[in-house]
C-alpha positions as a printed Julia matrix, in Angstrom:
77×3 Matrix{Float64}:
   0.0     0.0     0.0
   1.01    3.56   -0.54
   1.49    5.45    2.75
   0.9     8.79    0.98
  -2.82    8.12    0.46
  -5.35    9.36    2.99
  -8.09    7.19    4.38
 -10.65    9.07    2.28
  -8.62    8.43   -0.89
  -8.31    4.75   -0.05
 -12.05    4.48    0.59
 -12.82    6.28   -2.69
 -10.57    3.82   -4.54
 -12.27    0.88   -2.89
 -15.7     2.22   -3.85
 -14.54    2.75   -7.44
 -13.25   -0.81   -7.64
 -16.47   -2.24   -6.21
 -18.53   -0.24   -8.73
 -16.27   -1.47  -11.55
 -17.0    -5.05  -10.5
 -20.77   -4.56  -10.48
 -21.25   -2.5   -13.66
 -19.51   -2.78  -17.02
 -20.0     0.95  -17.68
 -18.26    1.68  -14.37
 -15.48   -0.74  -15.35
 -14.96    1.14  -18.62
 -14.87    4.38  -16.66
 -12.43    2.91  -14.11
  -9.93    1.56  -16.66
 -10.16    4.44  -19.15
 -10.79    7.36  -16.82
 -13.58    8.54  -19.12
 -17.32    8.39  -18.58
 -18.86    6.34  -21.41
 -21.06    8.41  -23.74
 -24.77    7.52  -23.77
 -24.54    5.17  -26.78
 -21.68    3.19  -25.2
 -23.46    3.19  -21.82
 -26.4     1.47  -23.56
 -24.03   -1.16  -25.01
 -22.49   -1.67  -21.56
 -25.94   -2.1   -19.99
 -26.88   -4.71  -22.58
 -23.59   -6.57  -22.05
 -24.31   -6.54  -18.29
 -27.67   -8.16  -19.06
 -25.92  -10.82  -21.17
 -23.5   -11.51  -18.3
 -26.44  -11.9   -15.87
 -28.15  -14.32  -18.27
 -31.12  -12.02  -18.93
 -30.26  -11.8   -22.64
 -29.09  -14.93  -24.44
 -28.19  -13.37  -27.78
 -27.11   -9.84  -28.57
 -26.2    -8.26  -31.87
 -24.51   -4.88  -31.78
 -24.72   -2.86  -34.98
 -23.14    0.59  -34.95
 -20.99    2.59  -37.36
 -17.21    2.25  -37.15
 -15.5     4.29  -34.47
 -18.28    4.2   -31.87
 -16.56    1.95  -29.32
 -18.37   -1.33  -29.85
 -15.13   -3.24  -30.37
 -13.62   -1.83  -27.19
 -16.73   -2.71  -25.18
 -17.13   -6.19  -26.65
 -13.42   -7.08  -26.49
 -13.28   -6.03  -22.84
 -16.2    -8.21  -21.8
 -15.32  -11.29  -23.86
 -11.67  -11.46  -22.77
């Protein structure tokens, strides 16, 4: 552990990690440092539903450059 971090900073990090475990959109935010735009948030929510078994099949169709490969590659790795 880093002794330079305050208790509040350590707690904030722990909360961020717990959120990243429970939500794919939060995971994307945690690893990239960027809040997913609304269209990618929707993809993340659908991938969460696939992971929970609520959706058995999912087809994602979006124009190139909209982040679908990043989102899908992250969840299927």
